[in-house]
RODO-2510 file (C-alpha; in nm, 4 decimals, decimal comma):
residues 416
     n   res          X          Y          Z
     1     s    11,9272     4,0843     1,7322
     2     g    11,5520     4,0522     1,6886
     3     f    11,5464     3,6732     1,6555
     4     n    11,4890     3,3935     1,9000
     5     s    11,6120     3,0617     1,7776
     6     i    11,3483     2,7922     1,7779
     7     g    11,3927     2,5166     2,0334
     8     h    11,6835     2,6992     2,1920
     9     m    11,7014     2,7251     2,5684
    10     d    11,9854     2,9389     2,6938
    11     t    11,9308     2,8756     3,0577
    12     m    11,9456     2,4982     3,0579
    13     l    12,2380     2,2614     3,0540
    14     r    12,1943     1,9034     2,9421
    15     g    12,4808     1,7181     3,1040
    16     r    12,7884     1,9040     2,9895
    17     h    12,6378     2,0064     2,6558
    18     q    12,4722     2,3418     2,6162
    19     i    12,1529     2,3100     2,4143
    20     g    12,2176     2,5048     2,0948
    21     h    12,0201     2,5721     1,7808
    22     c    11,8098     2,2731     1,6881
    23     k    11,8459     2,1571     1,3293
    24     e    11,4806     2,1888     1,2233
    25     g    11,4491     2,5379     1,3682
    26     e    11,7668     2,6447     1,1921
    27     e    11,6465     2,5087     0,8549
    28     f    11,3138     2,6852     0,8975
    29     i    11,4789     3,0219     0,9675
    30     q    11,7174     2,9848     0,6706
    31     n    11,4216     2,9012     0,4439
    32     v    11,2322     3,2086     0,5603
    33     f    11,5338     3,4304     0,4838
    34     h    11,5833     3,2766     0,1371
    35     v    11,2159     3,3134     0,0431
    36     l    11,1958     3,6729     0,1675
    37     s    11,5157     3,7786    -0,0091
    38     q    11,3514     3,6822    -0,3421
    39     i    11,0375     3,8817    -0,2646
    40     f    11,1866     4,2036    -0,1244
    41     t    11,3542     4,4787    -0,3233
    42     g    11,5394     4,8025    -0,2476
    43     k    11,5421     4,9271     0,1126
    44     e    11,3450     4,6281     0,2473
    45     k    11,5961     4,3882     0,0947
    46     s    11,8853     4,5786     0,2580
    47     n    11,7066     4,5703     0,5942
    48     l    11,6531     4,1967     0,5568
    49     a    12,0252     4,1518     0,4843
    50     i    12,1042     4,3424     0,8058
    51     c    11,8707     4,1172     1,0102
    52     w    12,0150     3,8061     0,8492
    53     l    12,3709     3,9107     0,9257
    54     q    12,2773     4,0001     1,2859
    55     y    12,1311     3,6522     1,3222
    56     e    12,4524     3,4942     1,1879
    57     i    12,6567     3,7044     1,4324
    58     s    12,4387     3,5836     1,7210
    59     k    12,5358     3,2244     1,6303
    60     v    12,9053     3,3173     1,6218
    61     v    12,8707     3,4762     1,9678
    62     q    12,7070     3,1555     2,0902
    63     c    12,9969     2,9425     1,9630
    64     l    13,2389     3,1817     2,1372
    65     q    13,0513     3,1550     2,4666
    66     a    13,0355     2,7758     2,4460
    67     k    13,4092     2,7692     2,3511
    68     k    13,3470     2,5372     2,0551
    69     k    13,6464     2,6046     1,8317
    70     k    13,5609     2,3649     1,5498
    71     k    13,2024     2,4850     1,5259
    72     l    13,3188     2,8473     1,5448
    73     k    13,5497     2,7987     1,2467
    74     a    13,2746     2,6460     1,0316
    75     q    13,0152     2,9031     1,1425
    76     g    13,2594     3,1908     1,0821
    77     k    13,3349     3,0692     0,7303
    78     k    12,9630     3,0470     0,6477
    79     s    12,8787     3,3862     0,7982
    80     k    13,1696     3,5617     0,6223
    81     k    13,0671     3,4175     0,2851
    82     l    12,7134     3,5447     0,3395
    83     a    12,8357     3,8934     0,4416
    84     k    13,0613     3,9208     0,1344
    85     n    12,7752     3,8171    -0,0957
    86     f    12,5549     4,0876     0,0558
    87     l    12,8214     4,3542     0,0054
    88     k    12,8714     4,2526    -0,3588
    89     a    12,5116     4,3504    -0,4402
    90     p    12,5044     4,6969    -0,6083
    91     d    12,2387     4,8280    -0,3633
    92     n    12,4499     4,7406    -0,0600
    93     r    12,7932     4,8680    -0,1619
    94     n    12,7498     5,1935     0,0300
    95     n    12,5401     5,0504     0,3115
    96     l    12,7472     5,1400     0,6196
    97     c    12,5248     4,9261     0,8423
    98     l    12,6258     4,6113     0,6537
    99     w    12,9925     4,7148     0,6462
   100     k    12,9757     4,7676     1,0219
   101     l    12,8308     4,4194     1,0818
   102     y    13,0875     4,2579     0,8522
   103     a    13,3755     4,4312     1,0348
   104     y    13,2268     4,3277     1,3706
   105     l    13,2011     3,9682     1,2485
   106     e    13,5712     3,9666     1,1518
   107     w    13,6565     4,1137     1,4927
   108     l    13,4591     3,8453     1,6778
   109     l    13,6359     3,5746     1,4789
   110     g    13,9670     3,7125     1,6058
   111     n    14,0804     3,8640     1,2740
   112     t    14,1550     4,2044     1,4259
   113     d    14,3712     4,3344     1,1398
   114     d    14,1168     4,2325     0,8757
   115     a    13,8395     4,3915     1,0812
   116     r    14,0393     4,7174     1,1022
   117     k    14,0835     4,7181     0,7249
   118     v    13,7080     4,6740     0,6768
   119     f    13,6308     4,9517     0,9282
   120     d    13,8843     5,1854     0,7624
   121     t    13,7472     5,1113     0,4141
   122     a    13,3920     5,1765     0,5330
   123     l    13,4926     5,5063     0,6993
   124     c    13,6809     5,6159     0,3866
   125     t    13,3826     5,5447     0,1600
   126     g    13,1335     5,6824     0,4148
   127     g    13,1776     6,0408     0,2941
   128     t    13,2387     6,3547     0,4976
   129     g    12,9152     6,3849     0,6956
   130     g    13,1016     6,3733     1,0281
   131     l    12,8822     6,4082     1,3358
   132     k    12,5765     6,4849     1,1208
   133     s    12,5785     6,1379     0,9631
   134     a    12,4038     5,8853     1,1893
   135     q    12,5652     5,5872     1,0165
   136     l    12,9189     5,7297     1,0358
   137     c    12,8695     5,8030     1,4058
   138     s    12,7412     5,4529     1,4721
   139     l    13,0289     5,2951     1,2761
   140     s    13,2940     5,5061     1,4528
   141     l    13,1425     5,4355     1,7942
   142     l    13,1560     5,0573     1,7473
   143     y    13,5095     5,0731     1,6036
   144     a    13,6304     5,2898     1,8952
   145     q    13,4557     5,0691     2,1548
   146     l    13,6222     4,7559     2,0190
   147     e    13,9613     4,9281     2,0182
   148     v    13,9125     5,0494     2,3761
   149     e    13,8436     4,6925     2,4895
   150     l    14,1952     4,6003     2,3772
   151     l    14,3510     4,8620     2,6090
   152     e    14,5006     4,7278     2,9285
   153     s    14,4832     5,0592     3,1093
   154     i    14,3685     5,4125     3,0410
   155     e    14,7216     5,5519     3,0841
   156     g    14,8473     5,6933     2,7561
   157     a    14,5171     5,6253     2,5807
   158     v    14,5247     5,9799     2,4359
   159     t    14,7392     5,8593     2,1458
   160     s    14,5434     5,5374     2,0893
   161     r    14,3650     5,4321     1,7725
   162     a    14,0255     5,4847     1,9430
   163     v    14,1021     5,8551     2,0039
   164     h    14,2164     5,8880     1,6408
   165     i    13,8825     5,7458     1,5174
   166     l    13,6737     5,9718     1,7427
   167     t    13,8837     6,2776     1,6536
   168     k    13,8605     6,2162     1,2784
   169     l    13,4826     6,1895     1,3093
   170     t    13,4598     6,5561     1,4145
   171     e    13,6730     6,6887     1,1268
   172     n    13,4108     6,6503     0,8494
   173     g    13,6887     6,5607     0,6060
   174     p    13,7862     6,2326     0,4405
   175     y    13,8942     5,9650     0,6902
   176     v    14,2672     5,8902     0,7155
   177     p    14,3698     5,5549     0,8703
   178     y    14,5627     5,5599     1,2004
   179     s    14,9353     5,6203     1,1642
   180     g    15,0424     5,5808     1,5258
   181     q    14,9923     5,9286     1,6699
   182     v    14,7225     6,1819     1,7531
   183     l    14,8017     6,5556     1,7703
   184     s    14,6935     6,7301     2,0908
   185     v    14,5664     7,0309     1,8962
   186     n    14,3263     6,7972     1,7089
   187     v    14,2070     6,6535     2,0403
   188     l    14,1256     7,0036     2,1706
   189     k    13,9413     7,0948     1,8502
   190     a    13,7471     6,7686     1,8612
   191     r    13,6384     6,8310     2,2221
   192     k    13,4966     7,1734     2,1273
   193     t    13,3161     7,0250     1,8252
   194     y    13,1583     6,7484     2,0345
   195     e    13,0494     6,9973     2,2996
   196     h    12,8746     7,2244     2,0480
   197     a    12,7165     6,9321     1,8596
   198     l    12,5699     6,7865     2,1795
   199     q    12,4340     7,1247     2,2940
   200     d    12,2704     7,1720     1,9522
   201     y    12,1075     6,8306     1,9648
   202     l    11,9799     6,8646     2,3194
   203     s    11,8333     7,2090     2,2592
   204     k    11,6522     7,1000     1,9401
   205     t    11,2747     7,0806     1,9603
   206     p    11,1513     6,7688     1,7802
   207     v    10,9524     6,8314     1,4622
   208     p    10,6579     6,5893     1,4332
   209     d    10,7203     6,5252     1,0602
   210     q    11,0879     6,4485     1,1130
   211     d    11,2146     6,0908     1,1122
   212     q    11,2228     6,0590     1,4898
   213     v    11,3969     5,7204     1,4935
   214     n    11,6978     5,8636     1,3101
   215     v    11,7157     6,1694     1,5350
   216     t    11,7062     5,9454     1,8431
   217     d    11,9735     5,7076     1,7102
   218     q    12,1908     5,9997     1,6137
   219     l    12,1659     6,1543     1,9602
   220     v    12,2561     5,8235     2,1295
   221     n    12,5568     5,7702     1,9013
   222     l    12,6734     6,1271     1,9542
   223     v    12,6533     6,0958     2,3340
   224     g    12,8354     5,7605     2,3143
   225     c    13,1173     5,8999     2,0982
   226     y    13,1618     6,2140     2,3083
   227     a    13,1598     6,0250     2,6411
   228     l    13,4095     5,7667     2,5146
   229     f    13,6300     6,0474     2,3813
   230     q    13,6223     6,2215     2,7222
   231     y    13,6913     5,8912     2,8981
   232     l    14,0067     5,8342     2,6944
   233     t    14,1353     6,1927     2,7007
   234     v    14,0246     6,3169     3,0466
   235     g    13,8972     6,0273     3,2596
   236     i    13,5964     5,8345     3,3869
   237     d    13,4390     6,1265     3,5770
   238     a    13,4285     6,3430     3,2631
   239     a    13,2526     6,0627     3,0734
   240     v    12,9977     6,0036     3,3508
   241     l    12,9232     6,3773     3,3559
   242     i    12,8209     6,3674     2,9881
   243     y    12,5922     6,0688     3,0415
   244     t    12,4346     6,2460     3,3400
   245     q    12,3785     6,5704     3,1449
   246     a    12,2294     6,3868     2,8470
   247     s    12,0003     6,1747     3,0680
   248     e    11,8728     6,4781     3,2618
   249     k    11,8019     6,6649     2,9382
   250     l    11,6215     6,3661     2,7848
   251     e    11,4116     6,3135     3,0980
   252     a    11,3162     6,6807     3,1047
   253     s    11,2192     6,6883     2,7374
   254     g    11,0242     6,3640     2,7753
   255     s    10,8143     6,4959     3,0655
   256     r    10,7705     6,8395     2,9028
   257     k    10,6257     6,6839     2,5888
   258     c    10,3831     6,4770     2,7943
   259     e    10,2458     6,7937     2,9562
   260     n    10,2251     6,9974     2,6355
   261     t    10,0909     6,7678     2,3717
   262     g     9,9812     6,4443     2,5266
   263     e    10,0872     6,1964     2,2600
   264     n    10,3516     6,3703     2,0524
   265     f    10,5596     6,1798     1,7964
   266     g    10,8732     6,2529     1,9970
   267     i    10,7624     6,0853     2,3185
   268     l    10,7638     5,7401     2,1702
   269     n    11,1350     5,7566     2,1035
   270     f    11,2677     5,9467     2,4007
   271     p    11,2395     5,6561     2,6433
   272     t    11,4380     5,4451     2,3958
   273     a    11,7077     5,7141     2,3720
   274     l    11,7259     5,7387     2,7502
   275     e    11,7450     5,3605     2,7799
   276     a    12,0241     5,3377     2,5226
   277     v    12,2236     5,6165     2,6941
   278     t    12,1818     5,4379     3,0297
   279     l    12,3106     5,1152     2,8748
   280     l    12,6212     5,2909     2,7373
   281     h    12,6780     5,4491     3,0796
   282     t    12,6603     5,1207     3,2744
   283     n    12,8737     4,9353     3,0183
   284     l    13,1467     5,1982     3,0432
   285     l    13,1456     5,1786     3,4240
   286     r    13,1726     4,7994     3,4063
   287     f    13,4638     4,8213     3,1646
   288     h    13,6425     5,0801     3,3783
   289     m    13,6089     4,8605     3,6875
   290     k    13,7663     4,5757     3,4916
   291     i    14,0827     4,7682     3,4002
   292     s    14,1294     4,9836     3,7092
   293     v    14,0314     5,0256     4,0736
   294     y    13,6929     5,1956     4,1040
   295     p    13,4124     5,1704     4,3642
   296     l    13,1157     4,9453     4,2881
   297     n    12,8535     5,1830     4,4236
   298     p    12,8163     5,4194     4,1222
   299     l    12,7500     5,1201     3,8966
   300     r    12,5071     4,9587     4,1404
   301     e    12,3120     5,2833     4,1787
   302     a    12,3008     5,3452     3,8029
   303     l    12,1744     4,9907     3,7425
   304     t    11,9055     4,9940     4,0125
   305     e    11,7734     5,3315     3,8897
   306     a    11,7716     5,2107     3,5302
   307     l    11,6017     4,8801     3,6092
   308     k    11,3195     5,0494     3,7990
   309     r    11,2568     5,2451     3,4802
   310     y    11,3207     4,9673     3,2255
   311     p    11,2335     4,6405     3,3998
   312     s    11,2365     4,4409     3,0744
   313     n    11,5892     4,5323     2,9609
   314     q    11,7833     4,2064     2,9580
   315     s    12,1304     4,3616     2,9190
   316     l    12,0812     4,5713     3,2328
   317     w    11,9614     4,2666     3,4288
   318     r    12,2653     4,0682     3,3127
   319     s    12,4961     4,3416     3,4398
   320     y    12,3054     4,3588     3,7685
   321     i    12,3333     3,9841     3,8269
   322     h    12,7006     3,9964     3,7334
   323     i    12,7834     4,2549     4,0015
   324     q    12,5594     4,0905     4,2627
   325     r    12,7454     3,7608     4,2231
   326     k    13,0459     3,9265     4,3838
   327     s    12,8600     3,9998     4,7062
   328     h    12,7904     3,7297     4,9661
   329     s    12,4858     3,9116     5,1001
   330     a    12,1810     3,8239     4,8952
   331     s    11,9262     4,0235     5,0957
   332     k    11,9729     4,3564     4,9133
   333     a    11,9353     4,1982     4,5691
   334     r    11,6345     3,9945     4,6852
   335     r    11,4584     4,3027     4,8190
   336     f    11,5266     4,4799     4,4908
   337     f    11,3895     4,1908     4,2816
   338     d    11,0784     4,1798     4,5030
   339     s    11,0122     4,5517     4,4614
   340     v    11,0545     4,5385     4,0816
   341     t    10,8334     4,2309     4,0330
   342     r    10,5578     4,4019     4,2338
   343     s    10,5617     4,7151     4,0217
   344     t    10,5726     4,5676     3,6703
   345     n    10,4059     4,3071     3,4502
   346     s    10,7333     4,2244     3,2730
   347     l    10,8499     3,8679     3,3010
   348     e    11,2226     3,9486     3,2868
   349     p    11,2576     4,0392     3,6577
   350     w    11,1136     3,6966     3,7531
   351     l    11,3403     3,5089     3,5120
   352     f    11,6509     3,6921     3,6300
   353     a    11,5562     3,6589     3,9980
   354     i    11,5325     3,2828     3,9429
   355     q    11,8622     3,2779     3,7551
   356     a    12,0375     3,4731     4,0323
   357     e    11,9151     3,2243     4,2954
   358     q    12,0173     2,9267     4,0811
   359     m    12,3681     3,0719     4,0499
   360     r    12,3805     3,1158     4,4261
   361     k    12,2673     2,7552     4,4752
   362     k    12,5372     2,6322     4,2365
   363     l    12,8033     2,8327     4,4191
   364     t    12,6896     2,6968     4,7567
   365     e    12,6933     2,3378     4,6375
   366     k    13,0402     2,3866     4,4948
   367     i    13,1676     2,5109     4,8311
   368     q    12,9967     2,2329     5,0263
   369     r    13,1253     1,9589     4,7982
   370     a    13,4847     2,0815     4,7949
   371     d    13,7110     1,8003     4,9097
   372     v    13,8976     1,9805     5,1876
   373     g    13,8040     1,7950     5,5059
   374     e    13,5972     1,9951     5,7536
   375     i    13,4223     2,2886     5,5902
   376     h    13,2758     2,5944     5,7562
   377     c    13,0151     2,6816     5,4971
   378     t    12,9815     3,0574     5,4575
   379     i    12,6393     3,0516     5,2890
   380     p    12,3615     2,8437     5,4462
   381     e    12,1960     2,6436     5,1674
   382     t    11,8714     2,5316     5,3312
   383     g    11,6464     2,8088     5,2071
   384     i    11,7693     2,8514     4,8499
   385     t    11,5842     2,5558     4,6957
   386     n    11,2581     2,6552     4,8685
   387     r    11,3073     3,0122     4,7580
   388     i    11,3579     2,9117     4,3938
   389     v    11,0395     2,6996     4,4006
   390     a    10,8479     2,9918     4,5549
   391     l    10,9789     3,2259     4,2827
   392     f    10,8694     2,9810     4,0120
   393     e    10,5260     2,9488     4,1740
   394     h    10,4738     3,3255     4,1852
   395     a    10,6112     3,3721     3,8343
   396     v    10,3800     3,1173     3,6709
   397     q    10,0834     3,2757     3,8475
   398     s    10,1549     3,6160     3,6897
   399     e     9,9630     3,7039     3,3742
   400     n    10,2629     3,6830     3,1392
   401     g    10,4244     3,3926     3,3213
   402     t    10,1262     3,1619     3,2688
   403     h    10,1819     3,1824     2,8928
   404     c    10,5604     3,1563     2,8871
   405     p    10,6832     2,8143     2,7667
   406     l    11,0423     2,8906     2,8715
   407     l    10,9361     2,9548     3,2309
   408     w    10,7408     2,6273     3,2533
   409     r    11,0285     2,4320     3,1005
   410     m    11,2750     2,5897     3,3459
   411     y    11,0404     2,4992     3,6331
   412     l    11,0090     2,1366     3,5166
   413     n    11,3834     2,1185     3,4622
   414     f    11,4523     2,2488     3,8132
   415     m    11,2068     2,0099     3,9798
   416     v    11,3645     1,7134     3,7984
***
């Protein structure tokens, strides 16, 4: 979300209590927002509102993860009030980004029907830009993704609300809320429209004067919408195919620009587009594995390839650790962490390598302490503690690690 809370340490537990936002840090951040909102005007003020709302959402997510119901209720009330005040301002009434965040907030708080109403209202007022409007695409993609997460299986998903949203997006007409069915002829038309739109985008040559950030965002949203549409109407392989095609095209255009022009405007944003497409790809594979039987290998390969390229992407590392927890053999993951830490200056690989080992240690201790008489321990514990200390030692000797307070605090915490 662009903000780190002050005095907040995700990775540490103090007794049973997770360390959350500390009061002074929270007051400081709120003061900064209040002061800035009086100084800024126009577009800057809208952007500030977006950041502020993202920050509020991050606190709601934290309450959800910590399962604090009372705190969640109070935080939700506060965040909703703030979002409504933002949307009342004349400048923000048509700001789809703010509408999107407000709907997402309602969804996180468990008010699914209210969230749907907000999404529908935003799509109705969003105009008829269809696939050409970056904000409409982004709004529809989030709405469809949230709806897909409610599905228990992909069977019969063709008539789901998510397909309705993605189909309506291609029609360039006013949005009509879901009425319980989706016509197959509309699905076929939508598939053709997506196909042509993606081909057009991928064959475009970037114009240096163009707003490259918008073009990149638009391409990512388009690929996301099309792949999700294919996933729901055809299947997982059709969706993966689109991600593969888009990634290959983006890689090719990235390397071509490097040869031709050295530092072109476009280059700066193509890695971010490729990274975002990779993230969508791995998230979809993870979701599919959750609701149906699917091999782990495609996801593992996609993640290892992506992490070699983007060693500082935290979401990818989280997914990688999540799938590695399922395997009892640590050697493959350890070799991978070693190779990535050698080839990059990023600190993330060190932090996640340490976290993975700490999880393994916790699991081992849990097994060894289980009260079931004689235990044949499946994972020998002896080396894990030494390994974690060695990882800390190497990490704090690296250039970035020396200056990272979080790393030192984790090290102290572990030694205690």
